[in-house]
N, C-alpha and C positions, 0 to 999 in steps of 0.2 A: 370498685368493690369486686372481689372475685365472684365469678358466675360459673356454675356447673350445669351441664345439660342433664336433667333428670326428666325422663318422659318415655314416650313410646310412639309407635306408629299408629296413626288413626286415619280415618277416611270419611269423606263427606257423605258416604252412603251407609256407614255403619251406625248401629243403634244410637250411640250417644251424640252424634252430630247430625243425624238425618233430619232433625227439625229445622235445620238451616234451609233446606230446599223448599223453594216457594214460600219461605217464612212460615212453615207449618207450625213450628213450636219454638220460637226464639227464646222464650223464658226458660224452657227446659234445657236448652244448650247453655244459656247463661248460668243457670244453677250448676250444671255439670262442670263448666270451666272454673267457676268459683270453688267448687269442691276439690278439683284437681290442685288449684293453687294452694288451698289450705292443707293439702297433703304433701306439700313439698315439690310438686311437679313444676318444672320451669319451662318446658318446651314440648312441642309436638312435632313429629315429622309427618308432613302431609304432601300429597300429590295434587297438582292443580286440576287434574281430572282423574276420575276412577271409572274406567269404561268397561265394566262387566255387563253393562246395559246400554240402552240407546239414548238416555235422557240426561247425561251428565257431561257431554262434550263441552269443553270451553270454547272451541271454535267449530262452527258448522254453518256454512262451508269454511274452509281454511281462510283465515283473515277476517272472518266475521265473528266477533266475540259476543256470545249469546247474552242478552241483557239479564236473564234470570240467573245465569251463573256468575256474571259480574257482580250482581247485587248480593248473591250468596257470599262471595268472597269479601265484598265490602262489609257485610255483617260480621263475618268471621274475624276480620281484622279489628273491627270496633270492639267486639267482645273480648278478644285476647288483650287488647290494650287496656281495657277496663280492669282485667284481673292480673296484669303483669306477666302474661304468658308470651313466649316467643315461638316462632315457627321456623323449622328447617324445611324449606320448600324445594320441591323438584318438579320440573315442568310436565312430565308425562308419567302415567302408570305404564311402564314398558312391558310388564307381564301381560296385562290384558290387551294392550295395543298389539302385542305379538300374536296372542291367541285369537283375537277377534279382528285381525287385519282386514278381513273381507268387508267389515262394516265401518272401519275407521275413516273419518273424513280426510286423513292424509293419504289414503290409498288413491292412486291415479284413477282407478276404476270408479271411484266415487267423486271425482272432480278434484282430487288433491294432487300434490306435486310428485309423489313417490311411486315409481313403477313396481317396486317389490319391497317387502319388508326387510329383506336382507341387505338393502342398500340405504336404509334410512339415515345412516350417519356418513354416507359417502356421496349421496346424490346432492348436487349443488343446489337445486331448487328447493329441496327439502330442508337442507341446512339453513338456507335463507328464511324459510318459513318458521323454523324453530327459533331463529334469532328474532324474527318479528314478534313471535309470541312472548319471548323474554322482554323485548322492548315494551310491549303493552303492559306487562306485569310490573316492570321496574317503574315505568312512568306513573302508573296508577297507585301502587302500594309501596314502592321502594323507599319512600320518605316517611313511612308511618312509625318507624321504630319497633314494629312488631317482629320483623324478620331477624332471626338469629343468623342464618346463613343460607346460601344457595347450594343445594345438591344439583349441580349443573346437569347431570344426567344420571338417572337411576339405573344402577347395574349395567354400566357400559360393558358390551359383550362383543367378541369377534363376529358372532352371527349377524350383528347389525352393520357389519362392515365387510360384507362379502366373505365371511369366514376367515378374516385376517385380523391380527391384532396390531398391524403396523401403523394404523391410523389413530391409535389411542391418543398419543401426545398431540397430534395435529388437531383433532377435534376438540380436545380439552383446551388447547390454546385458543382456538377460535371462539369457543363459547365464553371462556374466561375473559379474554380481552374485550369481547363485545359488551358483556355485562359490566365489567369494571369501568371501562371507558364511559359508558352511558351514565353510570351512577356518579362518577367523579364529575362529569359535566353538569348533571342535574342537581346534585346534593353536596358536592365537595368532599365526599367520602364514599367508601364502598363497603359492602358487607363481606363477611368471610365466605370463602368458596371451597367446595370439595367436589369430587366425582366419586360415586360409590361403586362398589364392585361385589358381585357374588363371589364370596371368598374362595371357593374351590377353583376358580379360574386361574388363581395364582400358580397352581400346580400344573395345569395343562398349558398355560401360556405365561411362564415366569417373567418374561420381559415386560409385562404390563405393570410390574411393581414400580418401574421408573416413573410412570405417570401417576399411579394411584397414591404412592407414598412420597415421591420426591419431585413432582412437577413444580417448577419455580413459580408458576402463577397461582397455585392452590395454597390454601392457608392451613388446612388440617386434612388428615387422612381418615377415610371411613370405608370399612368393608362390612359384609354381611356374613355372620358366623353361623353357617349351617352345616357343621361337620357331620358327615354321614355316620349313622349308627349311634351317635352319642347325643348331639344337640338336636338333630332333626327327627330322631326316634328314640327318646330316652327310655331306658329300662330301670334306671335308678337315678337318684338326685346327686350322686357324687361324680360319676364319670363325665357328665356334661360340664360340670364346673372345672374339672381337670382339663378337659378339652379347651374350654374358654381360656384358662390360664396359659396353656401352651400357645394358643393362637394369638392372644394379645401380646405375649412375650415376643413371638415372631414378628408381629406387626410393628411393635415399638422398635424392634431391632432394625426394621426396614426404614423407619421414619427418622428424618434428621432431628438433631437436638432442638428443643423448643418448638417443634411442630406437634400439636396434639394429635392423638389417635383415638377414635372410638368406633365401636360397633353400632351401626345404625339400623340393623335388622338381625334378629335371631328368633328362634322358637322351634317348636316341634312340627315343622312344616310337612315332613314326609308322613308322619303319623296322621296329621289332620287332613292334608290335601289328598294323599294317595290311599291311605288306609281308612279314611273317613271315620277317625276316632278322635274323641276329645279326652284329654287327660283328666283323671279324677282331680277335683279341685284341691284337696289337701296336698297331693303329690305335686301338682302344677305350681302351687304356691311355694313349696320348698325348692323345686327345680328353678323357678324364677329367682328366688332369693339367693340361692347359691351362685347362679350365673352372675347376678348383679354384683355380689361381693368379689367373686373371682375377677371380674372385669376391672373394677376400680382398684383393687389391691395389686393387680398385675401391671398397672400403669395406664389403663384407659381413662378417658375423661368421663366421669359419671358411671352409671351402672349399665350402660348399653340400652338399646331401644328395641323392646320386644315387638314382634308382629304377633297379634293375639293368638291366631290359630286355635280359636275356641268357638264353641257354639253356645250362646250368641258370641259374636266377634268383638268381645270387649275384655279388658283385664278384670280379674276378680278383685274383691275387696281386700283379700289377703295380699295381692300384689301391690295394691295401692298402699297398704300399710307398710309393706317392705320399702317402697319408695320414700315414705314419710320417715322411716327409721334411718335410711341412708342420708336423707337431707339433714337429720339431726346430728349425724356424725361429722358432716363436712366442716362445721366451724372449728373442729379440733385441729385442723390442718391449715397452715398459712399457705394457701394455694398460690398467692401472688409471688411467693418466693420459692416455691417447691419445684425444683428442676428434676423431676423423677426419672429414674431409670429402673428397668426391671432387674430385681435381684432374687427372684424366686429360686433359681437353681443354686445360687451361692449362699442362700440362707440354710443354716444347719438346725435341724430339729432332732432332739435326742430320741424321741419316740417314733418309730417307723410307721405307726398307725396315724400320724398327724401329717397332713400335707400343708406346706406353706406357700402362700401367694404373697409376693412382697414387691414393693417399689420404694426407692429411697433416693435422696441426694446426700450431701455431707452433714446435714443438720436435722433432717426429718425422715420419717418412714411411715408407710401405711402397710399393715400386715393383716392378712386374713388367714386364720388357721382352721382347717377343716379335718374333722375326724373321718377316717375311711373304713373303720373296722366294725361298725355297729349298725349295718343296714338290716332292716327288718324284711319280712316277706313281701311287703309292698314296695320295696326299693327305697325306703326313706330312713333317715337316721333315727335311732331310738332315743327319745328325750329322757328316758329313765335309765340309760346305761350308766355303769359305774364310771365316775370321772377318772380321767387320765391326767397324770402329771407329765410335763415336758419342759425341757430346757431349750431356749431359743438363742441362736447366735446370729446377729445381723452384721454384715460386713460394710466397710467403706465409710463409716461415720467418723467425724473428726473427734478429737479428744474432748471430754467434758462429761457432765452429768445429764442424764436424759430422763424425762418423765415418760412413763409408759401408761397409757390410758386405755384399758380394755372396754369395749363397747358391746352391749347386748344386741345382736343382730335380729333377734326375734321380737323383743319388746321395745327396744330403744333404751338409751340411758347408759351412763357410765357405771362400771362394775368395780369401782375402786380406782386406785392409782398407786403406782410404785415408781421407784427411781433406781437407776443403775448407772455404773461408770463404764465408759469405753476403755478397754484394756487390750493392748497388742492389736489395735485396729479393729476390734470387734466389740459389739455390745451384746452382752450375755445376761440373760435373766430367766427366771423360773416362772412357769405358769402352773399353779398347783392343782387346778380342777377344770379340765376341759371335758364337757359332756357331749356337745355336738360341734359347735364352731364358735369363734369369737373374732372380732375385728380389733385391731390395735392402732392407735395413733401414737407415734413416737416422736418426741421433740426435745431438742437440746435446751436445757435451762439457760436462760439469758437471752434467747431469741424472743421475737415478738410473741406475746401471750395469746393462746387460743381463747375462744369463748369459754368461760368457766362453767356455763350451764350445761352445755351438751344436751339440750332438750329439743326433741322434734317439734315442728310446728303443730299446733292443735288441730285435730281433724274436725 
């Protein structure tokens, strides 16, 4: 059965999961995870330790796995299994490890193996310790069925390798081979693997694309979309979506056919972390929703995974509603047969005020159309604007008649249905009334039928 990652980044120290620690409030965490599942969330991205304080180290000293933290993760795995949620796990929170290196157990000054943080991925003793951590985690939880995939290293960076990117492939290979060999020996199968990257590193060190997108041992590609001035510090809700569409198109272009790509971190990090500001909730909800649809319509898997960057550090109810609406759209597409490629630039829209985000194969397409001409003073789209008409031309579809199913991205639900014929290699149809944005599922008649309901799961 097709499965799509819908979720976000979370942490065992943030408000919704903090009840896990020392079992302070397991029922509250249980209720929260149940609520996530009912809103269409399928997975969470978590780090095995989150070390902006001194009481959440998984190992202290190195090689000694703290019983209270092991029990915390036992509980988390049990609760996720209860609610059908999956985890994308990464072994270290490398951001806080770097900032608080003077306190970290892996620091040689604290009895650890590594003499300096700039060599954490080149020092032999440290790599061996990292692999022992992964061995412990695989042996204890690798057979549970809760793990969706391993992010073998969060935001691999030249600074962790003596300011050189030459070791990316070597480290990725060593970690990948270690985990896969162990899983195959223990369980007869292995989980999916990726290595994540802070997206802007692609421009300062373009050679890392070979590892992040095309490494033969990895199963999917993931980057963190923090484009400067648009995604990391948004002034309106349109420009970040356009940036995401462009970045996903670039990433999909890097990635081999049939290897999925998705953004596993995004959000207004510069505004929140450096400027100490939290976006107004209505603006942030629309910013989130636009990024989600730009991601999936441009060819990414799911809607991307937000890093909250809010105070408190949780997603809003509006963001959860947006995830639920996306989950309702997914059954309109036969994902098991959809070999999507990005066609955003090749899609023709008659009205220049409408931006198209699109991916397709020869029988299906996913399109998101975003209006760009009606921003109000708050930087949000005006829901009372006069509707626009636009004609859409999609390329590359095989001959036949196609169902075009418009989806309400705000409330969820189909907004009617129309059909059109492919002529001269293009599918052309009219959208009579676009107010803010709309998603489209496009399918050739005679292919396997989508879910006729198109109804989001009940909150």
